[in-house]
N, C-alpha and C positions, 0 to 999 in steps of 0.2 A: 502566149506571147505578151510581154509586159507592155503596158500603155505608156504614152509619153510622160504622163504625170508621175508614174512609178519610177521611170528612168531618171526624171529630174529630181525626185525625192531621194533616190539612191545616190546620185551625184552630190547633192547637198550634204547628206549624212556622211558620205566618205570624206568630203572636205572638212566637215566639223571634227570628225575623228582624227584626221591628220593634223589639224590645227591644235587640238587638245594634246595630241601626242607630242608635238613639238614643244608645247609649253611645259609639259611634264618632264621631257628630256632636258630642257633648259634649267628647270628647277633642280632636278637631280644633279646636273653638272655643277650648278652653283653650290649646292650642299657639299659635294665632293671636294671642290676647290676650297671651301671654307674649312672643312675638316683638315685638309692637308696643310693649310696655312697655320691653323692652331697647333697641329702636331709639330710643325717646323719651328714654331716659336716657343716650344717648351711644354707642350701638352696642355691639358685642360686646367691643370692646377695654376693658381695665381703665382706669378714669379715675384718673390720678395727679395729686396736687397739686404745686404748685411747691415746689422745695426752697430757693428764695431768697425774701426778703421782697418784697412789692409795696408801693411807696410812692407818695405823691401829691405832686406839685410844688406849691409850692417845697420842696425837700428837698436834703439833702447826703448823698452816698454816698462812702465810703472804698473805693477799688478798687486794691489793691496799692500801687504807689508814687505814686498820684495821688488827689486828692480832687476830686470834681465836685459843684458846687452848681447844680442845675437850676432855672431860673426860668420860662421860657415856651417855647412852640412855635408855629409857623405852618405852614399849608398854603399854599404860594405857587403861584399859577396864572399861567401865561404864555399868553395867548390865541393862537389860530391867526392867522397872518399870510399874506400872499401867498406868502412864501417858506418859512415854517417851520410845522410842525405844533404843535398845542397841547401844552403840557407842564405837569407839576406836580411839586413836590418838597415834602418836609417839612423845615422848618428848625428846628433846636433851638438854644436859647440857654442858656448856662451859664457859670459861673466854674470855672476849673481851676487846681489848685495842686499843685506837686511836693512830696510828703511822703516822699521816699526817705530814711528814717532808716538804711537799711542801707549804702548806698554813697555817699550825699550827692552823687550825680551829676546833672547837668543833662541833659535828654533831651526828645525830641519824642514826645508821646503818639500811639500808633498808631491808625489809623482803625478797626481791628477791636475796639477797646475799647467802642464804642457801636454798637448795632444797633437797627433798627426792627423791632418784633415785630408783624406784621400780624394774627396770630390766624387762626382757622379752619383751622389745619393748614398754612398757607402758610409758605414758607421765610423766615427773617429776612433783612433787607436791610442790608448794610454801609453805613457812611457814606462820603461822598466825601472824607473827610479833615477833620481838625480845624483850624479857622482861628482864630488869636488875633492881635489887633491888625492884622487885615487880611492876615495872611500865613498860608499853608497849612502851613508847616513851622516854626512858631514854637517855639523852645526854651524849655521851662519850667525855670527855674533853682531849684534847691533852696534853700529858706530865704527866698525872696521872696514877697510877697503874691500872692493869686490873680490870674489874668488873665481878662479878659472874652473868651469864646470862643464859637464857633458851629460847627455842622456841618450838612450837608444829606443827605437820603436821596432818591434818585430813586424816584418812584412813578408809577402809571398816571395819565394825564391826568384821568380822572374820579374819582380817589381822593377819598374823603370819609370823615370819622370825627369823631364828637363827642369821643371820647377816644382818644388814641394811647398806645402803650406802648413804652418805650425799655428795651432790655436793656443792662445795664452789666456789663462783664467786667473782672476784675482779675488781674494776674499774681501768682505766688507766688515768694517768695525761698527757693529750695531747690536742692539738688544732685541731679544724675543719677548715682546711685551704682552702680558695677559693671556698667553696661550697655555692652557693646562697648568695654570699656577706658576708660569715662568715669571721671573723677576725682570727688572729693568736694567740689570747689569750688562754693559756692553762688552763684547768680545769679538775676536776674528772668526768669521763664519761665512757660509753660503758662497762657495766659489761661483763666479759668473764670468762669461767671456768678456775680455777687455780689448783684444786685438787679434789680428791674424798676420803672421809674418811670412813672407815669401823668401825662399832661398833657392839658388841653383846648385844642386849637389854635385860633387865630384864622385866618380865611381872608383872604389878601392877594392882590390881583391886581397882577401885575407887567406893566404895559403899556409898559415901556421908559422911562417918565418918571421924573423925580426924585422921591424919597421925602421 
């Protein structure tokens, strides 16, 4: 039979155990809440803002030796047929102007200057090439008025978006100095982001008929 002292010691030990258990449960609960808060605010990674402006079309962006005036966008859907699978693409409409005040040269704007920004951490999508006056490699002449142009981006057949974002890149007129014997001659190079343009696309079905 236990003595009174043993009973008192057992009661004290039980209270200490329960007190520590409550403290540990409280600590665990606080850790779980902290984890949920971090995940809800974007995960463990530090969230960084864009370093370029975000604009809404219609808008004009100066990007290196070109000026782009964005007007509208479409999601073009091609239905599945007996011989082909369904396809979708984003089509972007804009005016393009050569503003090369450095060299006054005529040139073809590269396809890498415009990219579709899907968001959600997905990779950007390069355009299929810029088309002006119905030609994929139309030369923009310095000093002439803007040309009406368009480009497309291949997307998944079920792609849908109320608003799309287009990344605009521009070249810099600079020299590559002292690197592997490079000289100090300046030229257009090194495309870098200059802006993001938001557009609300219309949905168009291309069934092969005339528009």
